[in-house]
N, C-alpha and C positions, 0 to 999 in steps of 0.2 A: 799439590805435589811439591815436596821440599827438594831443592836442588843442592848438590854438593858444594857448588861454588858459593851459594848463599850461606851455607853453614860455615865455610871457611872465613867469609867476611864477618859473620856474627862472632865467631871465636876471636878473630883479630880485634874487633871493636871491644869485646869484653876484656881482652888482655891489655890493650893499650889505653882504653878509657875514652877514646875520641875517634871521630871519623877521619880526621886528618892524619893522626898517628897510624891508624889502621891502613889508610891509603899508602903511607910511606912503607909500611911493612909488606904490603901486598904488591907494591909497585904500580898503583893506580891512583887516580885523582880522588879528592874528597867527595865531589859530586857523584862519582861513580859508586863509591861506597854507600852514600846516602840512597842512591837509586836502588841498589841491590838490597839494602835493608828494607826499603819500602815494599819491594817485590816479595821479600820473604814474609813480612808481616801480612801482606795481602794473601799469601798462600796459606798461612796457618790461621788467619782470621782473627788475630788478636795482637795487641801491641807487645813488643818484645823489649823496647827501650823506653825509659822515661827521661826526657830532656828537660833540664831545669837550668836555664842560663848556659854557662859553659860546662856544667856538670852533666854526666850521663850515667845512668845506672840501669841494670837489668830489671825487668818485671819478673814476677814469679814464673811466667811462661818462658821468658828469656833465659832464666837460670836453668830451668828444666831442659831446654833445648841445648844450651851450651854443655850441660852435663852429659847429654847423650852424643853430642857432636864429636867428641874425642874418639869414642868407640866406633861411630859410624865412619868417620874419615880414615881412621887407621885400618878398619876392615876394607874400605874401598881401596886404599893404597895397596894393601896386601893382595886384593883381587887383581888390581891393575898389574902388579908385578908378576903374579902367577900367569895371567893371560899373556903378558909380554914374553915370559919364559917359554910358554907353549908355542907361541907364534914364532919365536926365535929358535925353536927346537932344542932349547936348554932343558925342556921338560915335556911331558905329554905321554900318552899311552895309546897303543893300537891293539885292538883285539883281532887276531888273525885266525881264520879257519881254513884248513887245507886238507886235501885228500892225502893218503899215506905216501905215495911215491913222490908227491910234491914236497911233503914234509921232510923226506930224507935226502932230497937232492937240491931243489931250488931254495927252499926256506933257510937252511943253515948258512949258505953262502950269503944270501941277502941280508939276514939278520946280523951276521958277523960284521959285514960292511957297514950296516946302519949303526951298530953299536960303536964301531970305531970312529965314525963321523959325528955321531950325535949320542954320546953316552948317557945323556939325560932322558932320552926317549925309551920307554919300556914297551915291549911287545909281548903279549901273551899268545900262546898257540893252543888250538884245540883241533882235533881231527874229525872230519866228517866228509863223506862222499857227497857230490851233487846228486840229486837236487836238494838234499837236506842242508848243505852248506849255504846254498843260495837262499833258502827259506830263512835260515838264521840271519842272514844279512838283511833281508826285507823286514824281519821282525825286530830288528835293532839289537840282536844278540851278538853281533860282531861288526867290525868296521871294514874288513877286507875278506873276501872269500876267494880262495884259489879253487878254480873249477875247470871242468873240461866238458866237451861235447864231441861226439863222433861225426866226422864228415859224412853228410848224406844220410844220417840216421833218421828214421821215421820219428816224428814227434819231437824234433830237436827243440830245446828250450828257447823261449823268447826272453831276451835280456834287454828289450828296448827301454825299460825304465831305469836301467843301471848304466853306470860308466864301465865300459869294457876295455881293459888294457890287454891286448894280445901279447902273449909271452913267447910261445913256440908251438910248432907242430910236432907231435910225438907219434912216431910210427910204431905199430904193433909188430913184434917179431915172434917167430915160432920158437918153441923150446922143446927139445927132444932129449931122451937119454943118450949118453955117449955111444952106446952100442946100437942105437936105432939105425934102421936101414937108410934113413934120410939125414943122418947126423952130419955127413960131409957134403951134402948137396949145397950148391951155391944159392939156388933159388927153388922154392917149393910152392906149387899151386895148392891152395887150401883144400882142393878136392882130393889131393893125395893123402890127406889125413882121414878120409872116410873110413869108418870101421875101427878107428883107433879109440882107445879109452882116453877120456879127457879129464884134465884137472882145470876147473873153472875158477875165476876170481870173484870179485864183488858182484852183487846182483845186477848192477848196471852193466858191467863188463860181460857178465854171463849172458845177459840179454843180447848184447851186441854180437857175442860169439855165435849164439844160436842163429841170429839173423844172417850173419855172413856165411855160415855153413849151409843154411837152407838155400841161400843164393847160389851156392856151388852144387846144390842138388842132393845134399844129404843131411840127416839129423844127427848131431853129435851125441855120442854116448858119454854122458858126464858121470864119471864114477866118484869124483871128489869135488867139493866146492869149498873154498875158503877165502876170506878177505885178506889173509896174511900172505904177502908175496914170498917171503922166505919159505913158508910152508909149501907154496906151489912149486918153488924151485926144488925143495927137498923131495917132494913126491915124484917129480919128473926125474930127478937124479937117481932115485931108487928104482926107476924103471916101471913106475905104476901108471904112466900115461904120458900124453903130450899136452902142451898148453900154448896159448898165445898171450904174451905180456907186453905192456908198453916198454919202450926203450928206457924210459925214466926208471921203471921198476927194476929192470935188469942192471942199470947203472948202480943201484944202491945195494945189490945182493950179489954175492959171489956164487955163480952157478956151478957148484961142485957136483960133478957127475952128470952134468947136462951141457948141451950145446945149443947155441942159437942159430936159427936159419932165417933167411929172408922169405917172407910169405907174399905170394902174388894171388890175386891183385892186392895192391897195398891197402891196408886199413890204417887210417890216421885219426888222431883226435887233436882237437884244438885246445891248447892250454891257455887259460886267461886268468887275470886277476880282476875281480869285480868289486865295485863299491857303489855307494849311493852318490848322486850328484852333489849334495851338500857336503858330504864327507870328503869328496875329492878335493875340496878347497882347504881342508885342514892340513897344516904343514906336515905334521907327523905322518898322516896317512899318505900324502903325496910323496914324501920321502921314501916311505916303505914301498910304494908302488914302483918308484924309480929303481930302488935296489933290487926288487924282484925282476924287473925287466933286464937289468944289467946281469943278474945271475943267469937268466935264461939265454942271454946272448953270448955267454962264455964260449 
């Protein structure tokens, strides 16, 4: 094993022509230089210097090693500088995966603040709903996954192997056309929507809707289903049905032609940022998690 410190000593000896001069250049003693040269020769298994009286010259192996040492040491210096930049948040990248309503609300605020504080840190964004986003994290395809799970939902995910950063609790609200009989109700029991046509969201949210409605004693008639929240709002606004959407989704969409109502009993989902234990120690990832938490606390 060739150590970088030994290469630095060899190069200094080759440049100055003696152990004592190399020691002065490196800021160490002549015996220390001699000891490190012996260690290097032992590592490579062949002599690197020929000592004849006061003169010293390189062997063929020594010349070869000095020739390569410049590139090795300059590469190592570049690597050290790059790592120091990443550790100091002057550089680095974070791959973030988020569900759509998180992408349109929490993520922009968090990333704008991160860029202002650490302009050298680059964040890429991809959209995916959980559990796909969590699978991407475990597979190494992202560094942070913004995810959610419904309170009390059957088969809720286990995240014991991940670092879980709680962000906020997001309540689902009802969405009805402006002319709907319940449009001006302060609070609506979910059972009052029995018999209504429904516009459902993503498969995960659709499953939660069916579970909640069954708990209220009815089976929802789902006429339309779409992952696009603005499309849900547009369909409701056109009078084609009712829906329940997370408050985060309503926050990012102008509900033209539709009104929101409070749904009872409350249905909530926990919004979290997830990462792997080792990744949580990476400065750029830790800084991104902090900015997401601050955005959620606004």
